[in-house]
C-alpha positions in Angstrom: -28.0 -37.2 -8.7 -29.5 -37.7 -12.1 -29.9 -41.5 -13.0 -28.2 -41.1 -16.4 -25.0 -39.4 -15.1 -23.0 -42.6 -15.2 -23.6 -43.0 -18.9 -22.4 -39.4 -19.4 -19.2 -40.2 -17.6 -18.5 -43.2 -19.9 -19.1 -41.1 -23.0 -16.8 -38.4 -21.7 -14.1 -41.1 -21.3 -14.5 -42.4 -24.9 -14.4 -38.9 -26.4 -11.4 -37.5 -24.6 -9.3 -40.6 -24.5 -10.3 -41.3 -28.1 -10.7 -45.0 -27.7 -12.5 -45.6 -30.9 -14.6 -48.5 -29.8 -17.7 -47.4 -31.7 -19.8 -50.4 -30.7 -19.3 -49.6 -27.0 -19.8 -45.9 -27.6 -23.1 -46.5 -29.5 -24.2 -48.9 -26.8 -23.7 -46.3 -24.1 -25.5 -43.6 -26.2 -28.5 -45.9 -26.5 -28.4 -46.6 -22.8 -28.3 -42.9 -22.1 -31.3 -42.1 -24.3 -33.2 -45.0 -22.8 -32.4 -43.9 -19.3 -33.5 -40.3 -20.1 -36.8 -41.5 -21.6 -37.5 -43.8 -18.7 -36.7 -41.2 -16.2 -38.9 -38.6 -18.0 -41.9 -41.0 -18.1 -41.5 -42.3 -14.5 -41.1 -38.9 -12.9 -43.7 -37.1 -15.0 -41.0 -34.9 -16.4 -42.8 -34.1 -19.7 -45.6 -32.0 -18.2 -43.0 -30.3 -15.9 -41.0 -29.4 -19.0 -44.1 -28.0 -20.7 -44.9 -25.9 -17.6 -41.3 -24.6 -17.4 -41.4 -23.6 -21.1 -44.8 -21.9 -20.9 -43.7 -20.0 -17.8 -40.5 -18.8 -19.5 -42.4 -17.5 -22.5 -44.9 -15.7 -20.3 -42.1 -14.1 -18.3 -40.5 -12.8 -21.5 -43.8 -11.2 -22.5 -44.4 -9.7 -19.1 -40.8 -8.3 -19.0 -41.2 -6.7 -22.4 -44.3 -4.8 -21.2 -43.2 -3.7 -17.7 -39.4 -3.3 -18.1 -39.5 0.1 -20.1 -42.0 1.5 -17.6 -40.0 0.5 -14.5 -36.7 1.7 -16.0 -38.2 5.1 -16.9 -39.2 5.6 -13.3 -35.8 4.3 -12.0 -34.0 7.0 -14.1 -35.5 9.6 -11.9 -33.0 8.7 -9.1 -30.6 11.6 -8.8 -27.4 11.9 -6.8 -26.8 8.1 -6.3 -25.1 6.7 -9.4 -24.1 3.5 -7.7 -27.7 2.8 -6.6 -29.1 3.7 -10.0 -26.6 1.3 -11.7 -27.7 -1.5 -9.4 -31.4 -0.8 -9.9 -31.1 -0.7 -13.7 -29.1 -4.0 -13.7 -31.8 -5.7 -11.7 -34.6 -4.3 -13.9 -32.9 -5.4 -17.1 -33.3 -8.9 -15.7 -37.0 -8.6 -15.1 -37.7 -11.6 -17.3 -35.6 -13.8 -14.9 -37.3 -12.2 -12.0 -40.8 -12.9 -13.4 -39.7 -16.5 -14.4 -38.3 -17.2 -10.9 -41.5 -15.8 -9.2 -43.7 -17.8 -11.5 -41.7 -21.0 -10.8 -42.0 -20.4 -7.1 -45.7 -19.9 -7.2 -46.3 -23.0 -9.3 -44.0 -25.1 -7.1 -45.9 -23.9 -4.0 -49.3 -24.8 -5.6 -48.1 -28.2 -6.6 -46.7 -28.9 -3.2 -49.9 -27.9 -1.5 -51.9 -30.2 -3.8 -49.7 -33.1 -2.6 -47.8 -33.6 -5.8 -44.4 -32.9 -4.3 -42.8 -36.0 -6.0 -44.0 -34.7 -9.4 -42.3 -31.3 -9.1 -38.6 -32.2 -9.2 -37.8 -30.5 -12.5 -39.7 -27.4 -11.5 -37.7 -27.2 -8.3 -34.4 -27.7 -10.2 -35.4 -24.9 -12.7 -36.3 -22.6 -9.8 -32.9 -23.1 -8.2 -31.1 -22.6 -11.5 -33.0 -19.5 -12.5 -32.6 -18.0 -9.0 -28.8 -18.7 -8.9 -28.4 -17.1 -12.4 -30.3 -14.0 -11.3 -28.2 -13.5 -8.2 -24.9 -14.2 -10.0 -25.6 -12.0 -13.0 -26.6 -9.1 -10.8 -23.5 -9.6 -8.5 -21.1 -9.6 -11.4 -22.2 -6.2 -12.6 -19.7 -4.7 -10.3 -17.1 -5.8 -12.9 -16.8 -2.9 -15.3 -15.5 -5.0 -18.2 -18.6 -6.3 -19.9 -17.0 -9.4 -21.5 -15.2 -10.4 -18.3 -18.4 -9.9 -16.3 -20.3 -12.2 -18.6 -17.6 -14.8 -18.5 -17.4 -14.8 -14.7 -21.2 -15.0 -14.4 -21.2 -18.0 -16.8 -18.5 -19.9 -15.0 -20.0 -19.1 -11.6 -23.5 -20.3 -12.7 -22.1 -23.4 -14.4 -20.4 -24.4 -11.0 -23.7 -23.8 -9.1 -25.7 -25.8 -11.8 -23.3 -28.7 -11.5 -23.7 -28.8 -7.8 -27.5 -28.5 -7.9 -27.8 -31.3 -10.5 -25.6 -33.5 -8.4 -23.1 -34.4 -11.1 -20.0 -32.8 -9.4 -18.1 -36.0 -9.2 -18.7 -37.0 -12.8 -17.9 -33.5 -14.1 -14.7 -33.5 -12.0 -13.7 -36.8 -13.6 -14.5 -35.5 -17.1 -12.4 -32.3 -16.6 -9.5 -34.2 -15.1 -9.5 -36.7 -17.9 -9.2 -33.9 -20.6 -5.5 -32.8 -20.3 -1.9 -33.7 -20.9 1.3 -34.1 -18.8 4.6 -32.3 -18.9 7.0 -34.4 -16.9 5.4 -35.0 -13.5 3.1 -32.0 -13.9 -0.4 -32.5 -15.4 -2.4 -29.8 -17.1 -6.1 -30.5 -17.3 -9.3 -28.6 -17.9 -10.0 -28.9 -14.1 -6.7 -27.2 -13.3 -7.4 -24.5 -15.9 -10.9 -23.9 -14.4 -9.4 -23.7 -10.9 -6.8 -21.3 -12.0 -9.4 -19.1 -13.7 -11.7 -19.1 -10.6 -9.1 -18.7 -7.9 -6.9 -16.3 -9.7 -9.8 -14.2 -11.0 -11.4 -14.0 -7.5 -8.2 -13.1 -5.7 -7.1 -10.5 -8.2 -10.6 -8.9 -8.2 -10.5 -8.8 -4.4 -7.0 -7.4 -4.4 -7.7 -4.7 -7.0 -10.9 -3.7 -5.3 -9.1 -3.4 -1.9 -6.2 -1.5 -3.6 -8.6 1.0 -5.3 -10.5 1.5 -2.0 -7.3 2.4 0.0 -5.8 4.3 -2.9 -8.9 6.6 -3.1 -8.6 7.2 0.7 -4.9 7.9 0.4 -5.4 10.4 -2.5 -7.8 12.4 -0.4 -5.3 12.7 2.5 -4.0 16.3 2.3 -1.4 15.7 4.9 0.7 13.7 2.3 2.4 15.3 -0.6 1.0 14.4 -4.1 4.0 12.4 -5.1 4.0 10.5 -1.8 0.3 9.7 -2.2 1.0 8.3 -5.7 4.0 6.3 -4.5 2.1 4.7 -1.6 -0.9 3.9 -3.8 1.2 2.1 -6.4 3.2 0.1 -3.9 0.0 -0.9 -2.1 -1.6 -2.1 -5.4 1.5 -4.0 -6.6 1.9 -5.7 -3.2 -1.8 -6.8 -3.0 -1.7 -8.2 -6.6 1.5 -10.1 -5.8 -0.1 -11.6 -2.6 -3.2 -12.4 -4.6 -1.3 -14.4 -7.2 0.7 -16.3 -4.5 -2.5 -17.1 -2.6 -4.3 -18.3 -5.8 -1.4 -20.5 -6.9 -1.0 -22.0 -3.4 -4.8 -22.5 -3.1 -4.9 -24.4 -6.4 -2.2 -26.8 -5.0 0.5 -26.0 -7.6 4.1 -26.4 -6.3 5.8 -23.0 -6.8 9.1 -24.8 -7.7 7.6 -25.8 -11.1 7.9 -22.1 -12.1 11.7 -22.0 -11.5 12.5 -22.5 -15.2 9.7 -20.1 -16.2 11.0 -17.5 -13.8 14.5 -17.8 -15.3 13.1 -17.3 -18.8 11.1 -14.3 -17.7 14.3 -12.9 -16.0 16.2 -13.2 -19.3 13.3 -11.7 -21.2 13.1 -8.7 -18.8 16.9 -8.3 -19.1 16.9 -8.1 -22.9 13.4 -7.5 -24.3 11.8 -5.5 -21.5 14.7 -3.4 -20.3 13.0 -0.1 -21.4 9.8 -1.0 -19.6 11.6 -2.0 -16.5 13.8 1.1 -16.7 10.7 3.4 -17.0 9.1 1.5 -14.1 12.1 1.9 -11.8 12.6 5.5 -12.9 9.0 6.2 -11.9 9.6 4.8 -8.5 12.7 6.9 -8.1 10.8 10.1 -9.2 8.1 9.4 -6.7 10.6 8.7 -3.9 12.8 11.8 -4.4 9.9 14.0 -5.3 11.9 15.8 -8.1 8.6 16.3 -9.9 5.0 16.1 -8.7 1.5 16.7 -10.1 1.0 20.4 -10.6 4.7 21.3 -11.2 5.6 23.5 -14.2 8.5 21.9 -16.1 10.6 22.3 -19.3 12.0 19.2 -20.9 13.7 19.9 -24.3 11.2 21.8 -26.4 8.2 20.8 -24.1 7.0 23.4 -21.6 3.9 22.6 -19.5 2.7 21.3 -16.1 2.6 17.8 -14.7 -0.9 16.4 -14.8 -0.3 12.8 -13.7 2.4 10.4 -12.7 2.0 6.8 -14.1 4.1 3.7 -13.7 5.6 4.0 -17.2 5.2 7.7 -18.2 4.5 11.2 -17.0 1.6 13.2 -18.4 2.6 16.8 -19.3 0.0 19.3 -20.5 1.2 22.2 -22.6 -0.3 25.7 -22.9 -1.9 24.8 -26.3 -3.8 21.9 -24.7 -1.6 19.1 -26.0 -0.8 16.3 -23.6 2.7 14.7 -23.9 3.2 11.2 -22.4 6.9 11.4 -21.6 8.7 8.2 -20.5 9.9 8.3 -16.9 13.5 7.5 -17.9 13.7 10.9 -19.7 13.2 12.7 -16.3 16.1 10.7 -14.8 18.7 10.9 -17.7 17.9 14.2 -19.3 18.1 17.8 -18.0 14.7 18.9 -16.6 13.8 22.4 -15.6 11.3 22.4 -12.7 10.0 26.0 -12.5 8.2 25.2 -9.2 10.4 22.6 -7.5 11.1 24.5 -4.2 8.7 27.4 -4.8 6.7 29.2 -7.5 8.9 32.2 -7.8 10.5 32.5 -11.2 12.9 35.2 -12.5 12.7 36.2 -16.2 15.4 38.2 -18.1 14.6 40.4 -21.1 17.5 42.1 -23.0 16.8 45.3 -25.0 18.7 48.3 -26.4 18.2 52.1 -26.8 19.9 54.7 -28.9 23.0 56.5 -27.8 21.0 59.7 -27.6 19.1 58.4 -24.6 20.1 59.0 -20.9 20.8 55.5 -19.4 19.7 56.7 -15.9 16.4 57.8 -17.3 16.0 54.6 -19.2 16.5 52.5 -16.1 14.0 54.5 -14.0 11.3 54.5 -16.8 11.8 50.8 -17.3 11.2 50.0 -13.6 8.1 52.1 -13.5 6.7 50.6 -16.7 7.2 47.0 -15.7 5.5 47.4 -12.3 2.2 48.2 -14.2 2.1 44.7 -15.6 -0.3 42.6 -13.6 1.8 39.4 -13.2 5.0 41.1 -12.3 5.7 41.0 -8.6 6.2 44.2 -6.7 7.5 42.4 -3.6 10.5 41.2 -5.6 11.7 44.5 -7.0 12.6 44.4 -10.7 16.1 45.6 -11.7 17.5 47.0 -14.9 21.2 47.1 -15.6 23.3 48.6 -18.4 25.3 45.6 -19.7 27.3 47.1 -22.6 27.9 49.5 -25.4 26.8 47.9 -28.6 27.5 48.8 -32.2 24.5 50.9 -32.5 22.8 50.8 -29.0 23.1 51.0 -25.3 22.4 47.4 -24.2 20.3 46.7 -21.1 18.9 43.7 -19.3 15.7 43.7 -17.4 15.1 41.2 -14.6 11.7 40.6 -12.9 9.9 38.0 -10.9 6.6 36.1 -11.3 4.9 33.4 -9.2 2.6 31.7 -11.7 4.8 30.1 -14.4 2.0 27.6 -15.2 0.1 30.5 -16.8 2.9 30.9 -19.4 6.2 32.6 -20.0 5.9 33.9 -23.6 2.8 35.9 -22.8 4.3 37.7 -19.9 7.4 38.6 -21.9 5.2 40.0 -24.6 3.3 42.1 -22.1 6.5 43.5 -20.6 7.9 44.4 -24.1 4.7 46.2 -25.0 4.9 48.2 -21.7 8.5 49.2 -22.5 7.5 50.2 -26.1 4.7 52.5 -24.8 6.9 54.1 -22.2 9.8 54.7 -24.5 7.4 56.2 -27.2 5.9 58.6 -24.6 9.3 59.8 -23.4 11.0 60.1 -26.8 13.4 57.3 -26.3 14.3 55.6 -29.6 15.1 51.9 -30.2 17.8 51.9 -32.8 18.4 49.8 -35.8 21.8 48.8 -37.2 23.7 51.3 -39.4 26.4 50.3 -41.8 29.1 52.5 -43.3 30.8 51.6 -46.5 34.3 53.1 -47.3 35.5 52.9 -50.9 39.3 52.8 -51.2 39.4 54.1 -54.8 37.5 57.1 -56.3 34.1 56.2 -57.8 32.6 58.4 -60.5 28.9 58.3 -61.2 27.6 59.1 -64.7 24.3 59.0 -66.3 23.4 58.3 -69.9 20.4 59.4 -71.8 18.9 56.4 -73.6 17.0 58.7 -76.0 20.2 60.5 -77.2 21.7 59.2 -80.4 
């Protein structure tokens, strides 16, 4: 333990408890400075600090020269993105690698020369630099850059406090900085523990959840909706367990959250009812498998296929490439057409009319022959054409046919069928009529003309 740590503890006490005894505070500051100077002189710390500084500058210069060359060769790794990311993260800390190696070499030389007692600071610097190198590389698995740096900083600070031997003093300092709410005390130490325990358990839970979720999504024996449902339940369960373990590990009595949980319940009931409704609706959709990824659906004016099911919404991609994020609640409360719920067979109806001069039997036969030439129309499900009525100016028919790929569009297949009918009718002299109107005048009407040029 450093000899001036006791003075630091006293200064912490004065600062955080704000006992403005300036004379005592200045006295402790003077004692701290005196202790540092005496310690530096007695342990030959000055020349060690100079060595550490020089080695760090040299390591920066060496890293600046070799890092681009090493990284260019590392970029040649193909087919192993995880390995490439790890190698690059290590190479970008080549200054710390060089610094750690240099400290190790110097420490070995000083020890062999018999100056072991004069190498304390170099030994401490070696441990601190090595721990920072390991922690900074290990935290690269966290994709969020800011979170990764924060975790690395907190982790290294804890290791540094342990190496310097000031754990007890730091604990007193963090515990002193806080306030009490009834019988419950909130301090910097508690906040630090919450951050470390909760962050670690959540990271482990999310990593395990993602691992098993990826395995479940690759299981072809389960339906797509069941795979999504199992994955979401697994992740939520692991996160809940992680929070409970972290809170219990910190030593917080869960009964202190009774008031908070009641407030959260009220908030959910009033302010978050839509969020909860969408979440529960999503679970219902996954459980009853009314829709699943790949289904072709119509909801209101939206026609497309399901791309992804989320906890709050369903992603629907339309034929024009737009992606609609529709709340789960709409699929429970509104009328939804699932064109591929039980199978992919879809029947389409097309009404049309021909003139009264046409033979309806011939029209029916020609229509069936024409529609079977369209690629997407199924011949296994025979089309039918029925005369449905005698209109004002036409014989009215309805054509019914089947397709098995609704995800490829409905408007386009209707257009192709209508073009096929037009070509067939034109070739066989069948006319498509247009409305006629007859006007009957009840009184005689005379038509006269006047010559504007006549006088």
